N, C-alpha and C positions, 0 to 999 in steps of 0.2 A: 119912536125911540129904539123900537129892533132896528128899522131900515139904519138910521143913525149910527146906531153900537155897530153894526156889520160894515156901512162905510167907513168909521173909523178904522176896523181890523184891516179891510181891504188896502186902507192904504200905509197903514203900519207895515204891512206884511211886503208890498211894493217897495216900501221904503228900505224894509230890511235886506229885502233883495238885490237892492241896486248898489245899497253901501257894500254888500258882500263883492259884486261886481268891483266895484270902483276901487275895492282892496283894502277894506279896514280891518281885513285877516291875513292882507298882503303885507310883510314890513318895507316901509319907506323909506326909513333913515339907515345910517350906517352898516349898508349892506356893501358885501365886498364882491365884486363878482367876479367869479373864476374863471371864464371863458372856456369854461371846460363842459361838456357833457355829464348826466350823474351817471349811475348805475342804479338801473330799474330791474325788478324780473315780474314778469317778463320782459323779455327786452323788445318793447316798441319805440324804439328811438329811431329815427331818418328812416323815416317806412312808408310807405305808400298806401293810403287806407280807406274800406268802402263807404262811401256818405249814408249808409244804411245799416254800419257796423252795432253792435252793442257795446256797450263803455267799454272802453278798454284799458279797465283798472289795474293797477300797479303797486307792489311795495317799493321802496325805496332801500337800494343795498347799500347801506350808507350809514357810518356813525352818525347822530346827532339824536339830540334832547326834544327837537319837534321839526315837524315836516308842514312847509303850505305851496301848495301846487295851484298853477293861473295856465289857462289856456285863451289864447287869443287868435282871431282870423281877420282878415280884412271885413266881416258883414257879421253882424249880430255880437249881441254880448256877451262877455267872458264869460267863464266860467272857473269855480274858485272850490279847490278842496283842500282840506286840513287832514292830519293825521298820519298814522301809516299802519296800514296800506291806504293809497288813496284810491278814493273809490267815487266817482261820477254821476251827478242826480241824471237819471234816465232823460227825462225831458229836456235839461239845460243841455246834453250833449245831444241828441237827436236833433237841436233848433240849430245848435254853433254848425256841425257838419250839413246839413241839410242850406244852410247860408253861405257856405262855402263851400262847393263843388267846386273842384277844379282848382283851389286855392289851396295857398299855403296855413297852420297852425302854428303857432308858435308858444312851444312850452315854456314855463316857469319854474325851475324845483327851490325852493325854499331851507336851506337848510340851517338849524338853528344851535349850537355848542357853546352851552353856557349861555353868554349874553352877547354871542357873533355869531351875525348870520352869513350865509353866503349863498352866493345863486349861482345854479347850475342851468340850464339853457339847450335845447334844440328844435328842431324844426320836423314836422311832418306833413303828407301832402295826401290831400283828400281827391281821390280820384271822381271822374265825372260820372262815371259808371258804378252801380248797383252789382252788389253780390247777390247771389240765389239764395231764396229769404233760408232755405233748410240745407241740414248736411245729415246724410244717415252712415252708420258707422256700425259695427260689432264694436261690444266692449267684451275682451276676454283675458283671464286673469293668466301669469306666465306659468301656465301645467300643461304640460301636452299628455294626459289622462284624468284629471278631472274637469271635464267640459261643460256640467251641468251647468252652471253657473252664466252662462253665457245670455247677455242679451244684446237684440237686436233694436236699435235705439235710434234714435232723430233729434237735431237739436235747431234750435231759428235762432237761426243769426245774429238776428235782429232783437233779441232780448237774452237771458238767461233762461229759457225754459228748455228742456229737454222731455221727452216722452220715450216709454217704451212700445216699439211694433208689436215685438214676440220676445216673452221669456223662454230661454229654451228648458228651462228648470219646472216650467207650468206643467209637459207631459211626462215629466221625468221622475226617476225616483234610482236609487243606486244598483238595483235589481232590472232596471230597462233605460240604459243610459243610451242619449243619444247625443249629437252635433249639427250644428248649423252654421250655414258659411254662406259666404258670397252673397250678400245683396245686391242686385243692378235693377236699375231702372229702364225704362224706355224713352229717349227724349226729353231728359230729365225729369222725368216724370209728368208730364205736359198732360200725357194720356190717363194718368194714374194706370200706369202698368208698372211691374216690378217683378223679380223673383228671388227665389232663396233654395239651397238644397239644405235637406236633413237627412244625415249619413246615420247609418247602422239601426236600432229598432225602428220603424218604418218610415222607411228611408225612401226616399223620393225627391224631385224639382219640386217644390210649393209655386205656381203662380199665381199671380194677383193681377187682375185685367177691371179697374171697375172698383165694383161689387162682388166680383165674382173671385172666387178662388177654388183651384183644382190642385191636383197631384198628378205628376206622371212620374212614372222609371222609365229612366233613359235608357237604362242599360239593357244589351240585345245580346244575342249570340257572334253579333259581328262587330262588334265596339268594345276596346280594351275596355273602358269601364261604362259608369253612368255620366252625364255630363259635368264638368267641373270647373272652367273656365266659361262664361257666359259674356255675349255679346248679341242686343239686340240690332235686331235689321229698323233701320229708323222708321222706315212705309211699311213695311211688309211685315206680316206675323209669322215673323221666324226669328229666331234666336239661333247661332254659331255657338257652339261648343268647345271645347278641348276635351277630349276624353285621357285621363294621364293615371297611369301606372308608377304613383309617387311613394317615396322612401324616404324614411328620415335616418341620420346616422350622428348619433350621439357623441361630445366627446368631453374626455376625463380632464383635457389638460391643456394649455394655449388659451388663444385670446377668443376663440369661437365657442359658439355654446351648441352649435347643431349646425347641418346641414342638409337641406330637401331637396332632390334629383327627383329629375323622372327615370325610370328603366323604360318605358315607351310615351308614347304620347301621340295620338291624331286630331284630327279634327272633324265633327258632325256639324250636320245642319237641321233644328226640328222646325216641319211646316205643324203650326197649332191648329191648321185647319183640317189637315187630313191626320193629322197626329203621329206624320212619317217620318223617321229619320234616313237621311242620305249622306253618304262621307263626300267631305272635303277634300282631304288632304289625309291619306294613309300610308305616303309611301315607309315599308320597314326600315329604309336605312338612315332615317329622318327622323327625327323628334320636332311633333310640330303642338304650338301651346299660345294661351293666350291670342286670341282672335279679338278682333276690335273692326268695326264695318269705320268707314266714311262717311259722314254728315248727310250726304244725298244717296247711301245702299249700294252706288255700283260698285265699290271694290271695299273687298275685306284682306285687312292684315292681318299680319300674325309675326310670331316671333319662330324659327327653326333653327336646329342644331343638325350635324351629323355627325356618326359614331366616329373615333377616330380610328385608325387604323387597330385592330386587334382588341378593341373595346365592342361589348356585345352588353345588351339587357343582362347577363347574369354577372359579367365582373364589374359593372360600370358603377359600383359603389368604391372602389377601390381608381378609379380615373376621374370620379367628379369635376375635379379642377380642369382636367382639358375639355370640356366639354365647354361650350362658348357658341353665342345664338345672334344668328343675324335676322334682321327685320326683313320680309316680305311682305308683295301683296298681291292679289289675283282678280283680276275684271270680276264683277258678275253681272248676266243678263238674268232679271228680274221675270222677263217670259220663261224661259225656258227652265230656269232655276242650276242654269250652268256656271263653271268658275273657268276662268285661261289663265293663262301665266304658270307658274310665281314670275314676278320682276323684282331684283331685289332692289330697298332701298335704302338701309344700311348696313352696311357690309363691315359691321364690327368687330368679326372672328379676323378677317384679314391683318387687323392689329393686336389681335391677340386680347380680345374684350370682347364682353355678352351684352347684346340689348336687347331688352325685354319691354313688356307694356308698352305699345304701340297705341297712343291717343292722339289724333285727328282735331284739330281746331274746328271748331262750329263752323268756319268760313271755309273750311278746309285747305287753308292756307298753310298751318303748319301741324308738324308730327311732334308729339312730346311723349319720350321713350326715357327709359334710364339703363344704364352704362356701370358694370362692376367687371372686373379680372376675370371670371368663369360664373359660371352655373345659371341655373333657372330662377333661382328664387333671393331674390338681391332684398326682402326685408331682413335675412339674416348676413347680409356682406356689410358690413362697414364702409366699405371703397365705392357704395353706390352713390350713384350723382343722376341727378335729373340733366336729359338733353335736349335742346329744341333743333327741329330741322325745319328750314323752309320749303316744303316739296316745289316752289316755283323757280328758285333759283339753284337749290341743292345745296344752300349753303347748312352747315350742324354747329354748334357751339352749347358748351356747356352753361346751366346756367349759375353764373359766377355770384348771383349774388343769393338767389336762394338755398344756394348748395349749403351744406356744411361739413364737417370733419367727421359727422359719423351719418349712418344711411338713411340716405333721401330716397322715397321710390312710393307704389300705389298712389297714383297720382289721376285728376280729372279735374276735363274742364270746366268752368261755367259755361251756361247758357249763351252768354254773350261773347263767349272769349276771352276775356279780360283779366278771367281769376282761374286760378287754380288750387285746389286743395291737394296736398298729398301727406302721407306719413313719415315721422321725421323721429329718430330716437337720439335728437342731439342734446337733448336736455340732459340723461344721465347714462345713454348707452345701450341701457335694458327696455325701457318702455317706448313706443311708439305713440306720437300726440299729431291729432291734424293740424298741418300748417298751411296759412293762406300766403297768398303770389300774385302780385299787381304782370301782368303782361302785358307790351303796348301795343300796338299797331305793327310797328316793325319787329316784333317777336322780343324786344328785350324784358329783361325781368327785375324785378325789385327785390329787395330785401324781404323776406319769407318773417309771420309772424305767427305766433299759436293761437288758436282760437280764444277770443277772449273767456274768461267766466267771472262769477261776480266775485268769489276769492281769489284774488290773487296766489294764492298758496294751492290751490287746489290742484293741480295736477301733481305739485310735490307730495302730495298724504293719498294719491289713488295709483292702488298696485295694479292697475288695468292698463291695456294696451287697446289703440284705437285700431282699427281694423280692417280697411280696405273702405277709404270714403268715399261717399259719392254724393253730389250736388242734387237739389229734388226746390224744383220752384214751389211746390206746394207740398203739404205732409199727407202721410201715408194715413188713411182715415178706415182703412179694414181693421172691422173690431177682431180684439185679440183673440177673441171665445170662437170666432167663425175660423182663424186660423187656427186656432187648438183641433178644433172637432175635423178640420182638413187634412192635418198631421196626422191625426190618428187613425185617418181613414187609409183604406187598401189607395195604393195609386194607380193610376191607369198603363198600360203598359202599352208604351209605343210599337211602332212596326219599321226595319230596316227596311228602306228600299232599295234594292239591289240596280 
């Protein structure tokens, strides 16, 4: 009897599922086809989406008494959801995307006002290539003095799971403040190696390799500062850092809130085995920053600016608009640890612009960077756009589909080179959000979209910025208690190699 009852329930459940997919919830008669696209938040219209992305839920930003949405593909069962917001069933969403890799999905949005239904429609394309499962980032409030509430988080892009890697408030109180930043991984975290900085109290650089956690002090008498912007060598136990004398200038009027600039900056190389640092670039007439290795480790890319005539570290505060960076690269001999060059890769200053944050694609073909009219901290520059350069042909162009009218910066490639994640202020001009975009084999970009959340209103209600997003192929599993113990312990002093 029990088996018969269970069989009946299963048959009824399957029937209800099929009825839903065949459209009993979707109006069939008297529907006016508007031939237009709907207005939805977030804007998930006409985009290329990863086949393993979490459900892309949205709100319909249109007047209506009732809302129904249906998505169909060439293969698999259609999915249907109703209400506002539209929230897809996780399993049904995953099945539909997996069955339609490399194909289009057709969206139908039905909106009822009174007794009349209208139909709006659009199409998205499912890429063949997966996106890396995780991203890490720092969640930071819009404050420049209260930083104890910072957290270093990671998000599973295939679901809505978010976990905390390190909570800055754990070892901090009002009397013992500290700040942490710049979580950067090696090889997309394939070998479980990453690092971040701790500033002020108990300062140092925390390096996590496997289950090991160490803290080092990179400041020496021969360097401007401790390590600031890092880049892991892909095969050697080496990390390139910039050392920066960074300043902030606040504004009381106008459309700019703050300007961040360097009075001086150099590059150093840290050897994890010998615990020694050596100079990479320390020309006192130049500002060198944002190092980034090529995928094979044979070259180091970075941004460099020259002090304009009459400008010195002492008066640069009044001339920050005159500082413009180019991108150069140096060849690197892994056996001798020697650098050669530099060679100019992007001559932005000649056109009155400033190019920052060079990032080479995993196949070594493309250089991704951001460009604005001046300066070194483009996250505060509304004009900042992402650009891509073909290192084979020398051709470069703006990512016209992925860029916005507001700040687009701090970008990283996925491990397969088909996706990028970057910070954008396009939503409200104040908070950076993590945006994703597809880059095809020809270097052509697709329209960018914000990382999906279970509740579409999530970003609208979150008063924090996503800072320095990075792709990871697996999650960070080092325990927070181990990290806290190491953060509270003394740092190992490095030796400067002359």
